[in-house]
N, C-alpha and C positions, 0 to 999 in steps of 0.2 A: 541709808542709801545717803551719805554724806558725798560721793562721789556720783556729779549728772552722769548718765550714762547716753550715749545714743546710737541705736540702731540700727543700719542706713542698710536698708535690702533694694534688689530692682525685678520688680514683679511682669513678665513674661504674659503679654494677653495674649491671648489667640481670639478671634472673632470668626467664626465657620459659618458659613448657606447663607451669607446674605449678601446683595449689589450691593457692589462698592464702589458707586455712583451715585448713589442715593443719597438728597439735601436731606443732611444733619441736625438740620433748623426749624425738623418734624419732626414729630415724635416719631418713630420707629414701629410700624404694626409687620413684621415682616419679618421681627429677629430670632424667631422660635428657638432656630440651632442654632445661637450664638455660645460661647462658654469663657469663661474666666481662669486662668489660671494663674494661682500667688506660690513662690518660692522665694523662701529667703535665710539662707545658712545663721541659728541662732549663733552666736558669741557664750561662751568658752562663762560659767559662773552662775549662769541665769536657767540652771536644772528649776529652782524651786519660788522664780518671780515669773516663768513664762511654761508656768501650768497648762495651759487650754490656751483657746485665741479664737477669736470670728472677726471677718468680713463682711460689712455691712455696706450696698451700694443705693446708693439712694439720690436721684432726682425729682425735676419739677413738674414731667412727665409720664414719669412711671412709680410701680409698686416701690415699696423700699425691702431689697431682699437679708437677708441676714443669714451665712452659714458660718457654720463651725467649722475652723481650719484642724489638720494632723496634725500634733506636736510632737516629734519624738528626742531622742537624745539631743540629734544635732541641728534638725531644721524643723521648719513649718511649712505647710504645704495643702493648698485643696484646691478643687475646679470646680466656681458656678455657672451651674448650667442657664440658659435659657438668660442674655443679660440683652435688653435690647439695648443698641445704638439711639447715641442722642448726642445732641451737647450740655456739658455743665456734671458731667457721671460726679458725682462723689465717692470716691474709694477709701475708707476708714477702716484699717485692724487695730482691733481692742483688743491686748495679752491680761489674760487672770496668774493669778498663782495660786494655790492650794484648795485657797479658804477661799475665791471667787470674788475675791480686792481686787481694781484695774492696775497693775503694775505700769504696763506701757499702752504709748497709745499714738494713733499720727494720723494725718488723714494729708489725697491730695485731688483738686479738682480735676479734669483733663474731660474731652473730646471723645468719643467712641467713633472710628467713623468702622461703617460696619464691613467686613473682605476685609484688613487692616492685621496685621499685627500687630504692637508698640509697647513700648520700654517705659513702664512707673517706678522711677523710687520717691517712695516716702517713706519717713524719717522718723522712727518712734521714739518720743520723748517721756521721759519715766511722769509717775504721777505719785509725787510725791504727799499731797494731802486728798481726803476725803470730805466729802460735805453731805448735810441730809436734805433730801424736799419735799417737804410736806404738797401731794396733789390733792384739793378739793373739788369733784365734780361729781359730774352722774354718765355713765361711761353709756355709750350707746351700739350695738351691732355693726358691725363695720358695713358698709353700706353695697349692697349688693345692684346686679345688672337689672338696670329699669327696662330691658329687649324681652319682648315677651314675643312669643310666638302662639299663632292663634290656627287653627285649620279644623276638618270635618269629619268623623266618627262614625263607624252605625254600632256602635256599642251599646243600643238596646233597641235596637231592629231595625232603626229609621236614623236618617242622619244628622247632627246635631253637633251646637258648636264646640271648640272647648280650646282652651286654652296652660300653654304648659311657662315656663322657664324653657329656656336656651339649652338646657341639659338635658329637659324632657322629665325636669323635677317639679311636684306642684303641680298637678294635671286637675282641671274644673271643668266641671259642666257649663255651660254660659247655658244653653236652652233645653228648651224639655217639650222638644213636638211631637205630637205623630205623624206631622206630616211629614220630609227631607230640607232641615238646610243645610245651607252649600256656598262654595266660594268666600269665606270671613273674610275682610281687608278690616285691619288698626288702623284710625287718623296717624293722621305725625306727632301729635299729642300723644299718644297708645291708649287714649282715657276712650274712645268710644271703636266698636266693629263695627260694621257694615256690610249685611251678607242678604242671599234671599231665602224664600217659602217659598216650597212649589204646594199649590193649595187652592182649588178650587178652576185645578187642568190651567194654573194661573200663574206666575211664577212676577215675588213683589218682591221690592226691596223694606228691609228692616235693616233699624237700628239699636243697639241696646249699650251700656258702657260696660267696661271691659270687665266690671267686678258682678258681671250678669245682671245686675239691674235697668231699670228704664227704659224694656222695651217699648219697640214704637215701631209702631208701620210712616211706610214711608209714600205718600200720598204721588207715583212718579207713574206717567201711561197708565192707568189706573184698568185702562180695556187693551192692553194689548199688550203687556206683562215686560217686567226686568228680570233679565240672568244672570247679571251683572253690576258692578257697583267698586269705583275707584274709586282715593280721594284725590282730589288736587292737593298740593305742598304746604298751598297754606290753610287748610281743612275746610275750608268755604264751599267747595264745589264739589261736583261726581262726576267720571265720566262714566257712566253708564254703554251698556248694551243690550237692547228690545228689541220685542217683534216689533216691525211696523212692516205693511201691508205685503204678509208671507213668509217675510224676512226679515235677520236682526243688522238691525242698524246701529248708528254709533251719537249717543248724545250726552248734551251736560245739560246737570240740575242742577241750578245755584239752591244757597241753604236762603239768602237771606230775601229774595225776591219772591221765593218758590217755581222759577220759572222752568221750560224744563226746554233744550232748542239742542236743533238736530243736524249736526254739523256733517257722519256721514251720513249719505243717501242712495243706493241704488238697488242692483235684479240680483247680489251676491250676497252672501254669507258675513256678515261683520265681527269678530268676534275679541270677547277680554282685552281691554280697550285702557292703557298703561300709561299715568304724568310722566312727564319726566321731570328732574328735583329740581330744575328750575321754572319748570312751567310754562315751557315758551315747544310742547312738540309732548303729541300721543302718539303714540305706539300701540297697534296693531293688530288682525292676520284677518283676514277675509279672502274667497274664495274666485276673487271677480274674473280670476285669469285660465277656472278650470281647476286651482291645483292653490290649499294654502296656505298663501306668502304672507312673508312681514310689512306692512306697511306704516310710514309714517303719516301725520298730519297736525296741520299748525291746530291750537284749541279751538278757532272760530272758521272749519273746517276748509279755510283755505292749501294750497299744496298736495294735495296727496301726494308721494309718490315709494312706489319700492321699492324697497333698503334690501333685499341681495343681487342678486341673479345668478343662484344658486339654480341651474337651471335640471326640472324635475326632481330637488329636494321639498319636501313639503314640509312647512317649518309651524308651528304653536305657538303661544301663550307668548312672547313674550316678553320681558321685562327692562324697567331701565335699571344699571349701577344707580349706585348712590350718588357718585358723580356724575352720570350723567354719557360718560366717557363709552358705553358699553351698552348692551343687550344683550342679556339673557334667554333662551328658548328651549325650546323642545320639536329634533327633526329627526328627520328620518330617509332614507334615501338609499342607497346598496341594499343595508338592512333592510330586513322587514318591521324591527321590532323599533320602539323609539328612544332617542341619544338627547342629552341634553350637549347644548350647543351655545354657542358665543359669540359676537359679532362688531366691530367697531360700530359708531354709531355714523358712520359713512358709510355704511357695507361693505368694510376693508373685513379683513383676518376674520375669515371666517371659520372658528375651530373647534376643533371636539373637545369638550370636558371630558365626557362619561359616552362609553357605547356602548353597552355591555350586551353580546350577541344571546341573543335568546332572554332575553330582559326586557319591559318596556320602563323607559326612566321618564318623567312629564311633570308638567305646572313644578318650573325652576321656578327661585324667588330671590336673593340676594342677602346676605347679610347685610346688617347698617355701618361696617367696616368696608366691603365689599370685597372682603376677602376671601368668605366662603360661599357654598350657594344650596341651598337645602330644593329638594325633591323628594315628589313619590316614584317610590323605583313596584313593579309589579311581576312577579316572576313564573307567574299559575301557580305556587306552592299554597300550604296549605295556612299561609300569613297577608293570603292576599295583599294588598296593595298595604305600603310602610313607607317614614317618612326615613332618607338621609340625607345624609349630609358629607359634603367635601372638597376639597379646597376648587376655590377660579385657575388655576393651571391645573389641575385633573389629579392633583397628586391627594394622596388622608381618604381616601374615604371611609365612612364608619356606615354602622346603624344608630340612626338617633330612637326609632320610638316600631316597630312594627309587632307586632301582635297577629295573633289570629283573625282577629277585624280591622277592615280599611282604616284605618291611614287617610286623609286624603285633602289636596287643596291646600298646604301650606300661604303661612304670609307668615313673616322675620322682620319688625319691627321693633 
């Protein structure tokens, strides 16, 4: 190739299904439907030099995407799906001859705006020299997500605690008790799980490592019983509901001092407290007005307030979103069965996520990125209770784990 030849092409980039007002200075987690189309006219005389081609998209906040383009006699084209929008995306085109030698290449950086259509011009330069690169090192598998889901199931006749990957693979049994173990909660660093065990007519709290070792009983309200434990954001405390004076109230347990402080006490049943990500609020549900409703309280027990004003709607198992702006819960009103709803932390925007007629949907929990909601479903059929996932906007319902046994009370961290 004695003559320098440049191939110039314009590629139309179409981004679909995203929010056009999104801040592109942050990684985009909502661009699953984004696609990019490449097309350019191949100059004559390059039939032997442009036989194969691929597009490569890279950025610091996304995984590298490599896509083979289609090459015919007159053009090179193709569409890459699921490209996250965001800043400084590097679009690179590499062309090969029939022996897979690189013949032309070029790249350009562009800020990709979700929901927009942009034109990108890339100049392909001829590659006239090649070299050999020798790499020494140990290659390790691509790092997998550290996220885990814990849940209770009665696979062995009694309820035990299990852990699995978010896609329901690698299910491992952590406890092996003849009693019932329930309400597992992963610690903020995912190293430990707190759960409760029903034994000797009382519910007692336990700790176990995420690998199933180090089972430890926690001496909290030993004469009263503890029905649920949830972690503080720093992992140094637990917020619990425990039996006291004939009903359930809310307490805080400090791992350092071993002290238990009661923060909610009344003649009602106060259940399933959950700590906000900032640590400044605790949400729980209570029937102090005769029907179970959602309440907020400060960790020191001050400023108890009702969250919603949905007259007649029963609400249970509220959970803070990872960013602390929303709360998901199970609720029911005009339907007999339970459905999944979400609400802003100021009590506004009470929104139905899923409420399937004839099906109970309960015990919801957010995914760590706040995009999805995991919950249990019971349709009265032979598969009993199972675990399902839905996008927080109510789309994309899918079954995660639903066997002939019961899978219940999931926690995803």
